[in-house]
LOTI-965214 format. One record per residue: residue in one letter; y, z, x of N, C-alpha, C in turn. Coordinates in steps of 0.001 Angstrom, whole numbers, plus 500000, padded with zeros to 6 digits. Each point is the difference from the previous one (the first is absolute). Layout:
LOTI-965214
AYZXYZXYZX/...
This chain:
LOTI-965214
X887785171250362110498841499547500779499034501167500205/X498742499764499649499000501060500120499652500242501457/X499832501267500364499619500282501399498601499498500294/X499824499549501208498690499499500413499077501189500242/X498828499977499342499052501098500156499181499814501268/X499739501101500634499173499981501204498545500072499566/X499348498859499943498627499951499487499025500756500893/X500305500075501289499100500712500894499930501479499645/X501141500542499538500030501417499651499251500275498714/X499909498972499137499315500201498725498497500082500172/X499496499360501053498556499991500197499520501346500503/X498869500430499474499394501230500502499323499699501326/X500237500812500986499403499741501316498488499990499922/X499402499116500707498541499912499979499474499695501390/X498768500337500198499345499786501289498712499244499744/X499792498925500749498771499235499815498953500466500993/X498798500228499450498899500441500864498716499396499466/X499370499158500838498745499339499607500160499226498709/X501176499372499837500204499172498815500307500782498748/X500038501332500084500263500829498829501416500551500104/X500753499929498916501361500523499999499979501468499634/X500458500880500893500078501438499751501457500386499820/X500367500418498781501372500417499746500232501398500574/X501155500197500586500348501317500497500197500954498828/X499693501264500153500132500940498882501444500120499540/X500161500156498676501325500168499431500569501345500428/X501312500061500177500643501245500382500251500851498758/X499701501283500103500278500926498914501460500418500045/X500575500213498820501357500529499942499969501470500405/X501161500550500289500089501405500385499477500896498885/X500375499689498767499553500809498862498479499990499894/X499393498828500195498539499896499938499341500819501100/X500558499926501206499451500778501113500055501502499708/X501137500436499451500146501424499693499031500424498896/X499768499131499027499026500292498936498597500167500573/X499648499145500949498674500082500634499865501306500774/X501048500367500742499978501261500759499799501179499058/X500745500016498890499898501103499046498620500065499356/X499457498843499642498680499967499367498914500486500960/X500060499540501244498993500393500997500092501503500285/X501219500501500165500186501426500268499480500846498837/X500294499578498781499540500731498812498488500080499956/X499350498906500345498529499976500006499434500871501119/X500654499977501162499485500756501144500030501502499758/X501097500524499443500095501454499847499039500540498940/X499505499112499134499055500460498977498593499434500191/X499760499334501131498688499393500238498880501032500002/X500288501218500476498924500995500080499603500563498632/X500724499659498935499563500429498660498773499219499534/X499706498882500650498839499194499610498692500779500157/X500015501048500835498801500820500203499887501120498971/X501043500189499197500005501101499043499218499668498741/X499662501040499250499268499807498756500898500156498788/X499384500286498857500744500288498779500420501468500026/X501232500276499591500551501351500120500730500395498714/X499896501293499634500743500630498909499895499176498710/X501105499448499518500024499349498686499320498635499970/X499484499537501140499217498754499993498794500137499066/X499522501216499835498867500247499095500358499585498575/X501176500428499537500408499710498627500320498527499791/X500573499384501018500473498625499843498955498945500361/X499032500373500837499077498969500496498541500433499880/X499591500977500794498568500248500176499298500505498752/X500736500720499119499383500497498775500764499551498761/X500676498883500112500704499426498850499113498917499402/X499434500272498814498986499076499487500587498669499550/X501298499938499702500611498700499694500142499169501273/X500444500629501077500125499302501281498639499504500466/X498967500823499796498665499639500480499293498997499093/X500686499573498935499502498866499218500487498681500597/X500843500098501025500546498800500620500958499291499061/X499974498703500024500914499198499179499809500289498517/X498790500331499599499731500295498584500758501229499508/X500387500874500917500704501216499597501506499841499896/X500528498834500391501451499807500030500658500153498627/X499441499441498909500654500195498692500202501474499648/X499021500844500299500143501432499711501063500633500894/X500075499568501259501002500549500916501411499648499555/X500156498857499364501320499561499552500451500670498710/X499087500629499291500341500518498667499809501509499859/X499773500707501118499823501452499933500783500667501123/X500163501313499902500701500715501062499165499993501269/X500615500340501127499371499699501287498868500940500394/X499717501044499212498844500854500284498873499827498988/X500193499112499042499000499813498939498637499648500576/X499987499139501031498738499569500581499284501078500778/X500707501072500345499380501095500738499264500951499066/X500395500030498726499331500859499034500796500078498719/X499314499941498890500678500001498706500777501284499765/X499587501076500667500678501286499813501240500146500873/X500242499029500891501137500095500902501317499807499259/X500992500767500405501318499927499381500979499393500989/X500736498996499574501014499394500850501047499341499121/X501256500093500423501039499305499271500582498862500841/X499214499491500960500445498898500839499275498709499628/X500708498883500167499420498681499761500297499160501241/X498984499823500864500161499289501268498826499047500201/X499912498956499209498775499196500000499823499065501187/X501094499580500652499877498887500944499123500341501200/X500185501186500586499170500364501150498536500144499586/X499768500534498800498628500146499511499347498640499781/X500775499047499508499488498637499831499606499421501353/X500820500251501003499693499511501347498749500677500547/X499855501306499763498794500704500435498761499421499325/X500122499675498717498863499433499266499604498648500584/X500995499177500315499714498690500596499345500169501373/X500480500953500784499408500252501318498560500494499859/X499767500848499012498639500498499778499070498846499637/X500519499064499227499199498850499589499490499224501216/X500851499865501014499655499153501145499479500774501214/X500413501277500136499647500746501204499183501264499735/X499882500409498735499331501248499690500849501182500455/X499362501169500132500729501180500494500074499919501517/X501143499572500493500185499781501433501380500531500386/X500036501201500554501280500627500332500769499191501040/X499308499401500966500675499227501045500784498840499398/X499415499354499025500686498896499324501237500497499268/X499873501168499350501149500575499302501135500323500950/X499670500591501149501021500304501001500618498723500570/X499188498974500167500492498723500529501086499428499097/X499754499989498693500999499463499074501248500880499963/X499833501307500112501173500877500053500879499667501197/X499372499759501146500752499675501213500759498685499830/X499320498992499457500647498699499815501194500097499058/X499829500713498901501094500119499028501153500784500604/X499691501036500769501067500768500653500769499114500975/X499291499212500782500672499097500940500934499046499244/X499540499509498863500844499124499182501224500750499475/X499826501279499641501128500818499531501065500129501081/X499566500222501235500934500147501120500788498709500210/X499304498883499967500654498700500179500998499737498873/X499603500292498767500889499781498854501241500880500075/X499828501231500494501144500895500175500989499403500997/X499498499496501107500855499350501001500715498786499422/X499264499145499307500586498787499430501078500330498977/X499764501050499207500978500376498976501322500426500628/X499957500925500959501246500474500593500677498899500820/X499211499192500685500586498904500762500691499008499074/X499367499722498877500583499070499027501223500606499323/X499899501271499639501107500662499305501257500016500865/X499810500207501301501144500046500918500302498634500603/X499447498939499384500290498612500388499680499705501464/X498992500671500514499603499755501381500956500556501026/X501025500732499552501018500509500909499628501360500592/X498918500590499499499538501288500531498493499936500248/X499570498965500679498568499804500203499401501134500837/X500790500553500925499498501122500803499773501216499108/X500941500264499106499866501123499074498779499810499109/X499833498791499463498854499728499129498688500169500756/X499969499551501259498779500077500806499660501444500357/X500991500776500430499751501400500359499596500804498767/X500601499687498857499605500653498742498517499791499731/X499566498749500085498596499675499738499076500565501069/X500454500015501256499204500582501088499703501469499723/X501047500742499664499831501428499732499114500223498785/X500203499180498971499183500099498792498531499745500328/X499730499059500898498622499616500341499227501135500665/X500678500782500840499276501002500795500199501426499502/X500819500205498975500320501360499573498750500730499499/X499701501173500554498767500722499643499920500433498538/X501134500115499323499961500466498616499295499006499081/X499809498775500489499334498974499190498482500034500116/X499465500880500841498547500003500195499244500273498706/X500535500866499144499293500284498748499861498747499148/X501031499167499993499970498791499176499039498971500574/X500029499797501301499190498938500605498566500453500262/X499818501244500435498661500478500369499166500422498800/X500620500196498855499281500376498785499898498771499098/X498810499472499824499830498743499262500581500098498599/X499866501157499381500517500211498652501479499647499898/X500755500205501085501446499750499970500345498523500056/X499021499159499760500269498569499824501057499792498911/X500032500902499009500991499864498932501421500045500563/X500252500906500952501333500112500608500306498776500854/X499009499528500746500196498819500844500317498766499166/X499224499781498942500237498837499149501349500097499296/X500362501211499602501290500217499351501136499577500934/X499963500441501247501018499657500992499965498505500308/X498806499458500187499812498590500344500651499086498964/X499671500195498725500543499131498954501482500290499746/X500417501253500174501411500341499796500886499263501001/X499567499935501258500831499353501006499861498484499983/X498899499483499497499959498556499721501039499681498936/X500045500841498960500964499793498915501431500046500527/X500329500971500855501357500095500538500369498765500815/X499068499518500809500266498791500791500225498791499110/X499181499875498950500158498874499072501296500113499207/X500353501200499604501230500193499236501238499669500839/X499961500320501295501123499630500866500116498481500071/X498854499326500124500016498533500014500590499451498701/X499600500603498878500519499542498702501502500255499897/X500442501177500438501429500325499918500839499007500789/X499458499478501092500765499090500856499780498527499670/X498807499673499508499678498593499773499893499626498523/X499706500989499154499997499769498565498821499211499460/X498887499945500734498839499247499527499160500866499061/X499683499452498838499333500769498951498653500547500453/X499242499220500764498666500459500406500093501255500879/X501093500121500752500191501193500833500184501237499126/X500768499835498940500234501109499070498713500396499284/X499270499009499475498784500289499236498916500593500890/X499848499461501194498985500523500915500357501415500439/X501291500248500231500440501341500370499726501008498902/X500281499618498747499749500897498866498503500283499855/X499195498970500208498548500178499892499487500946501093/X500514499849501220499585500889501093500437501436499733/X501165500160499393500445501344499652499077500614498959/X499525499176499078499053500471498987498677500403500651/X499538499211500973498777500358500722500199501303500767/X501205500197500507500298501238500722499881501211499084/X500568499912498801499960501149499096498594500204499434/X499188498936499962498596500146499612499191500686501105/X500512499959501215499316500657501112500246501493499980/X501279500383499835500356501412499933501414500121499453/X500256501088499296501286500170499319501152500298500954/X499742500127501301501055500271500982501157499022499878/X499688498744499725501013498952499996500942500099498805/X499738500919499084500946500249498913501377500344500570/X500033500619501171501276500353500629500809498763500379/X499371498830500012500727498774500331501001499622498918/X499916500653498837501052499798499009501324500565500513/X499925500831501034501206500456500689500263499213501261/X498932499612500708500144499261501257500541498598499753/X499476499316498994500395498609499758501486499860499667/X500565500812499101501456499911499799500779500325501285/X499501500956500780500657500350501262500084498780500913/X498908499259500092499960498835500882500814498841499436/X499821499727498717500543498750499464501391500120499374/X500523501195499817501382500131499538500936500441501123/X499416500261501183500826500386501126499792499044501174/X498761499863500447499748499167501169499904498513499666/X499601499685498806499918498607499558500919499791498794/X501207500471500092500902500036498851500650498647499694/X499785498998500875500669498716499807499491499241498775/X498799500323499528499398499269498880499678500990498884/X501022500386499252499856501099499048499054499664498848/X500052498775499492499123499630498884498535500083500420/X499717499520501185498620500054500495499593501453500266/X500926500797500477499703501418500241499689500718498696/X500734499641498944499732500587498679498604499624499530/X499626498725500170498665499550499585498906500721500787/X500219500170501299499014500691500836499836501439499529/X501121500663499710499948501389499545499308500105498648/X500323499091499097499350500001498679498498499787500150/X499615499094500909498566499724500183499268501247500474/X500653500818500851499345501224500477499765500965498850/X500976500089499096499849500873498833498895499479499089/X499977498684499780498979499391499133498606500244500556/X499826499848501325498689500203500610499530501440499839/X500930500935500127499653501414499829499648500290498548/X500752499438499072499709500200498574498638499409499649/X499696498815500538498692499382499762498887500877500556/X500224500561501174499024500928500577499801501211499093/X501092500565499491499898501169499129499230499674498726/X500150498786499503499235499572498828498505499990500317/X499640499420501161498588499964500393499476501398500289/X500827500827500613499622501393500269499700500730498696/X500862499794499003499786500652498703498720499499499340/X499729498700500150498768499432499431498769500624500659/X500060500156501327498882500627500722499822501444499566/X501122500685499729499933501383499537499283500097498657/X500305499081499101499396500056498660498506499708500048/X499567499254501018498567499696500138499238501114500705/X500738500925500613499383501103500722500378501300499316/X499132500975500099500259501274499343500817500902500916/X501291499675500147500894500806500822500473501188499184/X499787501191500499500362501195499258501303500618500499/X500214499945501311501154500683500567500338499376501339/X501247500021500358500429499462501280499232500655501144/X499505499174500905499290500534501161500914500913500806/X501268499616500111500948500831500733500136501368499377/X500063500051498670500142501293499326498772500871500210/X498824499384500077498768500772500173499910500609501394/X500487499263500987499791500433501380501129500854500554/X501087500117499249501149500739500501499767501494499851/X499610500656501080499559501389499883500950501025500609/X500906499557500851500682501029500778501482500051499756/X500786499972501080501389500440499916500813499320498929/X499892498676499870500844499321499036499663500413498585/X498723500227499736499602500364498655500264501466499719/X499848500831501026500033501437499769501351500639500250/X500955499242500549501285500594500326500684500518498752/X500662501162500069500557500643498819501161499257499380/X500670499143500737501121499282499418500127498629500612/X500820499146499382500134498634500488500565499958501413/X500962500866500279500588500017501341498958500364501041/X499169500997499688498946500418500933498971498903500178/X499702499269498931499021498916500088500532498849500833/X501314499853500069500602498896500732499944500204501510/X500064501236500451500058500283501433498807499448500783/X498743500243499553498867499437500750500038498477500060/X500499499365498943500055498536499978501005499485501023/X501108500706500137501002499616501003499423500175501400/X499242501081500198499354500223501300499019498881500307/X499257499577498992499030498914500182500711498709500393/X501146499715499381500770498812500360500416500054501468/X500389501181500443500350500162501404498813499772500912/X498819500392499532498785499818500796499669498516500150/X500243499225498932499831498540500095500868499454501126/X501250500398500015500950499495500988499606500439501408/X499544501244500114499586500517501303498798499250500553/X499042499677499127498803499291500459500303498555500390/X501035499414499429500385498657500423500578500033501411/X500749501041500308500584500118501339498975500495501019/X499242501027499619498970500573500883498699500085499201/X499175498964500039498810499931499142498832500864500472/X500260501300500063498943500945500372500370501369499449/X499026500753499459498606499577499772499861499225498697/X499151499004500006499706499234498794498805500621499286/X500021499901498691498957500622499196499642499065498854/X498747500002499592499626499126498890500277500643498646/X500305501301500009500241500690498733501070501073500163/X500938499987499073501025501045499950500075500489498555/X499754501273499773500106500534498646501262500839499884/X500396500290498772501221500761499773499923501408500596/X498785500512500144499874501357500541500544500105501417/X500015498874500724500515500011501369501507500241500037/X500675499743498869501456500124499962500449501048498973/X499029500770499458500257500855498846501065501055500237/X500108500512501217500893501129500259501454499588500212/X500257498699500016501351499528500313500963500281498858/X501127500583500337501084500210499045501287499510500625/X501118500149499288501255499476500527500561500845501139/X499330501100500324500363500741501195499261499524501232/X499045499071499786499191499459501085500829499009500821/X499997500167501322500794499127500874499575498542499878/X498673499764499879499508498635499867500513499325498746/X500064500749498901500520499455498743501465499619500152/X500783500866500610501434499749500163500257498817500931/X499225499901501077500153498866500928499629498702499305/X498885500027499253499567498810499277501043499567498974/X500525500964499243501016499691498992501234499384500649/X500446500593501103501173499479500701499745498585500518/X498776499770500528499659498679500546500025498929498916/X499443500306498840499942498995498933501358499786499341/X500789501049499879501363499820499481500816499128500948/X499820500241501306500705499201500994499537498545499963/X498685499795499878499479498634499915500548499273498777/X499958500670498846500500499375498781501474499670500096/X500779500950500493501448499777500136500284498865500984/X499343500035501157500231498983501026499599498614499509/X498832499916499354499534498711499513500947499387498986/X500422500783499019500893499489498956501390499689500551/X500494500876500854501334499782500569500035498715500818/X499000499803500827499960498790500829499803498756499139/X499205500127498922499737498849499138501282499518499318/X500772500924499474501203499598499272501153499649500945/X499881500441501243500982499600501000499705498598500510/X498712499707500164499573498684500464498713499652499270/X500096499091499033498865499701499128498803499411500748/X500191499595501254498891499438500774499679500875501217/X500277501279499882499733500928501100498495500247500112/X499355499597501107498545500188500144499590501467500066/X500896500863500513499690501426500039499834500542498578/X500879499594499116499911500432498599498696499521499379/X499606498769500334498750499470499454498807500839500441/X499951500329501297498878500793500497499934501366499351/X501144500668499906500039501350499419499632499968498522/X500610499090499242499772499960498554498606499480499662/X499473499083500814498620499546499791499048501181500126/X500230500831501011499177501190500202500094500938498799/X501204500305499568500189500958498907499447499478498681/X500222498729499712499546499430498721498474499972499925/X499354499524501054498538499862499956499284501340500094/X500660501009500587499391501327500062500165500767498690/X500966499607499174500314500756498776498792500166499091/X499138498990499955498818500064499131499064501131500403/X500014500354501284499079501010500528500692501325500314/X501166500219499430500761501205500294499533501207499199/X499173499779498971499606501050499055501201500550499233/X501116499294500088501192500358499238500157499053498823/X499889498696500271500067499001498929498731500049499157/X498834500029500672498705500120499331499207501105500683/X499210500743499228499135501037500565498668499371500375/X499633500132501254498756499417500492498942501076500163/X498773499568500212498912500945500179499881500501501412/X500747499394500931499925500396501405501414500199500515/X500176501034500811501341500319500501500581498827500788/X499221499475500903500429498858500802498765499366500622/X500183498837500544498926499305500704500648499035500973/X499329499726501089500554499059500973500186498615499392/X499130499639499058500123498683499372501286499877499179/X500542501124499545501245499949499233501150499449500838/X499894500103501318501076499550500890499853498538500410/X499001499288499488499745498631500465501195499091499726/X500448499935498760501183499205499669501268500587500631/X500277501308499781501237500568500558500129499835501508/X498877499964500712500074499900501458500643498697500451/X499982498966499154500670498740500351501498500230500149/X500569500818499116501417500338500119500270500827501235/X499122500968500276500154500829501202499940499136501261/X499047499078500057499844499141501178501227499103500195/X500601499553498895501212499187500104501145500816500605/X500174501225499547501052500859500550499749500264501485/X498741500233500377499657500200501413500392498764500811/X499677498806499492500302498762500724501508499786500137/X500743500345498968501457499876500056500586500971501020/X499462501219500032500448500988500981499667499529501416/X498814499407500148499584499470501299500961498909500459/X500383499125499080500927498923500359501379500554500369/X500490500973499212501355500489500227500104500859501252/X499080500903500208500170500992501064499175499729501263/X499007499126499877499210499663501199500364498607500506/X499935499002499122500372498646500413501512499868500176/X500755500700499123501472499988500039500571498591499906/X499357499162499190500482498632499809499460499455498692/X500742499077499412499560499325498780499313498678500323/X499778499740501281499388498737500415498614499839499382/X499659498752499729498702499693499395499006499480501034/X500332500097501254499149499480501073498855500979500262/X498769499590499693498841500874500165499797500421501454/X500576499243500932499847500333501419500623501353500333/X500929500463499145500645501294500228498964501126500033/X498923499837499214498975501039499924499282500206501330/X500113499005500884499294500098501280500751500842501023/X501212500360499664500781500817500933499393501395500141/X500308500651501104499373501280500320500217501079498970/X501240500230499581500296501104499097499338499835498635/X500124498821499348499325499835498702498490500217500090/X499387499463501045498553500163500154499635501456500266/X500852500694500744499736501405500325500009500878498756/X500699499556498951500031500738498736498922499491499045/X499920498685499845499127499411498984498523500144500339/X499629499699501230498579500019500361499387501390499870/X500637501069500488499388501326499815499799500372498533/X500974499653499139499860500300498573498827499232499408/X499951498695500264498924499171499461498642500411500560/X499972500304501295498742500394500634499512501333499450/X500913500949499856499637501319499469499473499877498572/X500719499256499161499569499811498619498656499263499934/X499821499006500856498748499227499991498811500878500374/X500174500832501040498923500901500420499668500984498880/X501041500541499361499780500933498897499273499328498841/X500351498751499723499353499257498913498528499759500298/X499712499517501201498610499733500383499178501284499954/X500587501101500482499295501286499991499775500489498567/X501008499859499158499867500449498604498958499170499255/X499868498733500344498988499157499363498601500585500142/X499731500624501153498665500563500232499717501181499071/X501064500697499557499801501107499060499459499507498664/X500292498741499680499573499431498720498599499389500077/X499222500420500983498635499481500161499144500271498769/X500015501258499531499256500398498805500630501282499460/X499533500453498860500595501171499356499938501250500876/X498840500228500592499810501216500786500951500029501196/X500118498878500687500897499909501158501448500204499575/X500389499386498907501385500087499528500363501427499589/X499133500634499244500283501358499533500086500964501176/X499095499881500947500014500899501150501195499755500918/X500523498777499976501197499709500789501250500593499354/X500028500041498663501225500382499290500036501445499530/X498850500644499856499975501372499498500808500973500867/X499895499944501333500792500934500817501509499833499818/X500429498815499542501432499756499796500493500620498694/X499091500199499036500400500511498679499005501043499500/X499858501117500709499004501005499589500338500674498670/X501270499933499555500400500641498747500059499022498831/X499428498833500182499951498990498940498686500165499245/X500077500389498722498775500292499243499125498768499811/X500631498824499870499208498787499834499273499642501297/X500642500263501125499373499724501289498817500938500238/X500157501278499671498895500950500146498833499597499098/X500322499568498798498936499557499091499282498788500565/X500766499049500516499400498789500555499093500337501185/X500396500985500816499166500405501139498663500542499512/X500027500817498943498762500509499429499139498891499431/X500643499050499358499282498884499386499299499149501054/X500685499732501102499396499185501055498830500719500666/X500079501324500096498866500759500526498803499907499060/X500255499984498701498906499838499033499341498626500152/X500817498985500288499444498671500242499150499991501276/X500470500702501014499251500101501253498693500746499785/X500031501005499149498814500798499692498882499131499425/X500376499028499172499003499139499351499121499271501018/X500597499671501146499262499232501012499348500869501071/X500132501329499886499467500906501019498574500431499650/X499008499664500850498605500348499691499648501464500292/X500721500619500916499682501367500403500509500993498953/X499111500789499436500362500900498903500976501085500441/X499839500526501220500902501035500499501414499453500167/X500089498803500553501309499376500167500630499682498641/X499160499629499035500510499731498655500641501250499410/X499364501136500214500556501260499503501330500321500676/X500078499753501296501232500272500741501132499086499536/X499685498734499802501014499039499536500478500371498605/X499069500398499142500359500382498637500932501209499995/X499709500977500863500834501196500073501393499654500528/X500066499102500942501290499572500547500823499295498923/X499338499181499195500723499301498924500546500996498984/X499235501056499699500457501028499058501283500657500499/X500089500236501304501199500625500562501227499106499802/X499812498686500134501118499072499769500397500001498519/X499005500023499111500310500039498564500749501287499637/X499583501100500583500668501280499719501448499980500489/X500253499372501142501374499882500493500826499125499061/X499397498940499500500692499131499050500384500764498743/X499056500789499473500244500751498764500940501178500223/X500042500521501219500958501065500298501427499475499913/X500170498724500360501326499373499927500315499564498578/X499002499411499340500198499526498624498747500313499179/X499965501155499332498800500421499253499629499056498853/X500970499209499519499747499137498845499635498571500380/X499652499778501264499625498653500423498592499695499497/X499904499135499034498753499744499279498869499576500923/X500275499034500868498943499442500840499401501050500930/X500843500870500556499488501036500900499137500998499249/X500387500353498762499185500898499185498637499383499713/X499998498712499690498737499319499697499100499903501227/X500595499618501134499193499753501194499498501282500660/X500759501077499902499491501256500556498835500498499143/X500027499679498723498860500325499143498733499315500480/X500140498730500410498850499253500536499486500667501273/X500916500411500870499603500637501261499257501310499743/X500470500783499018499305501251499663498650499706499337/X499933498922499251498726499601499386498978499658501083/X500463499363501082499113499681501124499456501290500633/X500785501068499981499576501280500578499168500831499017/X499833499465498790499317500730498916500748501275499608/X501300500024500234500842501101499534500531499612498619/X499149500212499000500259499455498674501220500623499324/X500198501283500164501126500649499330501333499422500484/X500121499805501307501234499412500538500159498558499530/X498903499266499982500057498606499553500433499924498538/X499418500846499148500360500019498577501482500305499831/X500488500980500750501410500381499901500910498804500267/X499738499278501080500896498898500376499823498779499097/X498777499716499549499814498877499083500701500263498667/X499868501219499485500662500329498735501517500012500168/X500446500442501157501438499969500275500494498549500035/X499210499113500571500355498579500055500159499435498594/X499039500288499132500066499495498625501162500622499233/X500361501225500352501167500611499382501283499299500397/X500060499551501262501175499282500486500023498562499504/X498819499405499905499909498598499581498707499799499204/X500071500071498673498801499884499157499269498668500133/X500659498991500559499351498696500146499356499813501374/X499873501077500759499390499913501325498481499980499848/X499438498788499915498578499867499683499088500481501122/X500493499951501266499163500481501104499684501481499849/X501019500780499615499785501434499821499020500254498865/X500132499240498911499084500160498866498571499630500404/X499847498898500726498671499577500461499389501042500932/X500810500519500911499496500981500961499637501327499334/X500768500370498987499621501200499244498662499790499307/X499802498805499458498713499683499393498872500110501007/X500238499458501192498982500049501053499726501436500446/X501050500808500063499848501390500401499091500754499019/X500296499842498696499166500674499002498598499398499950/X499890498730500313498687499348500088499172500664501106/X500629500248501161499317500662501107499555501415499607/X500816500651499188499681501359499562499025500008498818/X499585498795499577499081499819498871500591500513498680/X501325500024499925500686500326498752500342498672499324/X498965499405499389500084498615499569501005499777498873/X500121500942499090500937499823498888501451500014500508/X500284500885500949501341500010500594500250498708500781/X498971499533500696500135498752500754500325498841499067/X499319499941498849500227498920499036501450499985499524/X500566501176499765501392500092499528500946499300500977/X499805500243501295500921499423500983499680498535500299/X498716499626499922499685498581500155500588499194498843/X499949500556498803500597499322498848501510499865500176/X500595501032500567501440499950500260500319498904501020/X499150499889501016500225498999501051499913498581499446/X498940499710499232499855498636499482500996499726498882/X500540501051499408501069499821499030501277499537500665/X500187500393501259501161499556500780499763498599500545/X498807499792500543499649498691500572498531499731499689/X499768499085499071498633499743499523499131499281501017/X500576499612501145499223499254501000499396500891501079/X500074501326499838499465500913501030498479500084499835/X499298499153500712498555499848499814499222501282500307/X500386500719501059499249501197500375500128501086498934/X501153500039499322500170500978498921499055499682498842/X499885498728499649499069499599498938498554500317500403/X499656499700501257498629500206500465499632501484499953/X500853500834500605499704501430500028500024500616498606/X500872499479499153500045500497498628498701499656499273/X499454498821500322498712499631499420498901500963500402/X500016500416501279499027500981500484500191501336499281/X501254500403499832500294501275499332499504500002498554/X500264498912499275499533499917498608498474500051499938/X499335499364500976498538500040500031499498501422500236/X500716500744500834499602501377500306500097500912498781/X500947499726499110500145500848498802499341499344498784/X499162498973500287499165499351498983500793499205498956/X501187499574500329500740499095499118499764498581500515/X498817499484499674499521498772500623500777498769499565/X500408499947498743500757498837499536501323499876500756/X500671501116500187501256499993500755499752499609501453/X498858500432500530499649499651501371499812498489500143/X499333499393499034499798498542500012501340499274499993/X500919500453499164501324499370499912500692500024501360/X499900501137500679500647500130501314499393499041501024/X498669499931500055499371499128500989500215498525499673/X500081499677498730500310498611499630501420499623500426/X500897500978499931501367499751500467500000499736501503/X499166500734500737499875499756501440499500498586500252/X498989499588499248499450498650500148501070498951499727/X500881500297499072501067499066499633501051499878501101/X500414501122500584501115499949500953499571499994501464/X498810500547500306499545500059501399498478500054500031/X499339498898499684498529500023499896499294500407501285/X500625499773501155499349500317501263500172501435500450/X500703500823499208500250501380500408498688500755500216/X499961500776501088498815500785500353498759499117500045/X500168498830500586498875499077500208499332499598498676/X500816499674498996499534499468498712499141500995499206/X500162501284500256499144500983499328500351500197498528/X501184499516499579500356500144498587498987499274499110/X499439498880500461498994499268499217498739500844499834/X499623500677501073498831500890499942500248501126499012/X501188500587500096500340501122499121499934499589498530/X500559498839499689500017499553498600498583499734499502/X499183499389500854498614499726499607499262501305499686/X500153500993500856499340501295499793500511500683498737/X501301499957499790500595500649498827499528499355498703/X499882498672500001499505499325498789498542500364499731/X499221500158501064498609500418499814499940501410499416/X500898500878500490500018501377499513500398500079498527/X500747498995499521500406499987498576499106499078499176/X498851499575500605499017499152499311500546498635499599/X501000499518500693500517498651499763499388499101501071/X498730499619499787499225499343501047500444498568500266/X500497499315498968500461498619500230501160499978501001/X500968500879499761501136500076500927499549500540501353/X499047500945499985499492500557501247499369498909500860/X499187499129499394499352498914500739501034499000500533/X501015499760499178501053499063500418500655500479501297/X500369501272500051500673500517501185499026500242501140/X498722500223499667498981500118501044499895498693500777/X500032498872499275499890498701500662501198499749500929/X501165500413499545501182499832500858499891500903501225/X499563501244499780499890500952501104499003499534501043/X498966499290499592498977499520500935500562498984500991/X501132499380499654500627499076500944500481500741501247/X500261501290499846500505500810501104498956500992500511/X499053500375499121498932500942500353498679499410499507/X499344499253500854498808499254499590498883500907499495/X499921501210500517498914500899499615500380500921498837/X501154499725499365500427500856498892499198499685498736/X499431501038499385499280499853498726500333501192499126/X500140499750498725500257501091499049498746500821499784/
């Protein structure tokens, strides 16, 4: 006999008012409520970034990327070239990260250059990342550790080390990589338990989108087997398929990466070009390993105590470290202990959450260790974005074991005095630090001045300080102040070169500063030194041309202008000035060729004067038909112009 159903309970409660039925709001589940809390908190701690502008590498990825600034029309090029191609044909990069650039292009199409909009989308995606992290751990632990999953996501949401990723629009690549990676993990868990094909296919597709965002997710070829052969081991065939799909997605990415490489003139690994200090210069492999171990320890230290944070860390900051260094030995001991503990706990209990947190951290950090692959930068706060999820999980487990002292899943436990006395100060401290650090990312000048005192021996930081002063100089109307700013920038460049004499950019930029002072001999020395270090440095070649042009040594100027356009044929000012130089030495035909090239690539340069120049030159060579033709064009811009 079927039980009698209580029909009254099936009806949704309603209230009648003025003949209109108003349904009472639906109740949210606990998981939904926690997701809302995490999303709101994530948005609040980064809300003040909406006032910030474009900073550091945003120039390469957005503001001066000509593919991005084509809007939707530029997307095909972004999908088929390396990620710096749109910034300049002479740029060298061995990375393929099209997805964030495609998103920037779409945003440009609808919003133009709008930093606030870029920051807004970064905040939203980060909030989604936090929620997905919570859902993943809650699902993985079958809802039996909801407090652990929630505290993990809480800490991840407010941790100051993430400011570089969220506050820097360019780091959309890291956000999208994490976002799609954790969608994939959630879908794969559903597939492992339910076996629905669409879950598997959608998960694989999201993993592919993740690797198109940034290569960080390549480490998931280690994470996925860890999750699905240990924590989800009940469905081995499905786990095998999930693991195979991760390999296939990475291989497909590598195929597209190789295709983009063949379409771009990649000459050398960017990492190899930028590696200037300890790792490259150490006399032996053992000596080269010590600074890298110290750097790994610094990653771990910043996760525990995220101060001081810096936007740039170069190898020179760690160059003196050897195996006699206490920091190196402590770091080595810490990582050996982590590796041993993680593996021991994993094989003792295949579903040990502590092992998952430790091994997730180690696996995802391996890509940025400079041991597996040599990178162009010693470390960066963004490198800890993925690994910090493992750190936050271990923190949450420690909080449950030693503060809560219970395995209970009742969220009300968090309201007790002792847990709140520990959790709230940590979250509040991290939140305040995050909000404060966001203000440093207001603009380049603010960021550099905030971070330089923390790393005075970093040659890249000293160079950046000089560069930002040169940018400030451009906007300064007072000539005396301009001279003072220029001299201050020179001092920063000299400090950079004292640390690393072979740093190409500092050699080039100090040459510009000396050129501003009309100290030609010093400028020549540094420009020629730049070309000796990097023969494809077109700025140095162009500036040498300009220097000799100022000295009225036109033949010498032509040599360097020719060198510059040989490196990059789109340098309009080099063509223009070279045209003037050829005219000065009476090589009029060559002068015409140069000005016609200007008309082809930048007709508006110097207020369209190239048309005037060509008209005059044709008259001087008695080619009156061509002279009249260009005279008519020139009159569109100069009504009173007559030959």
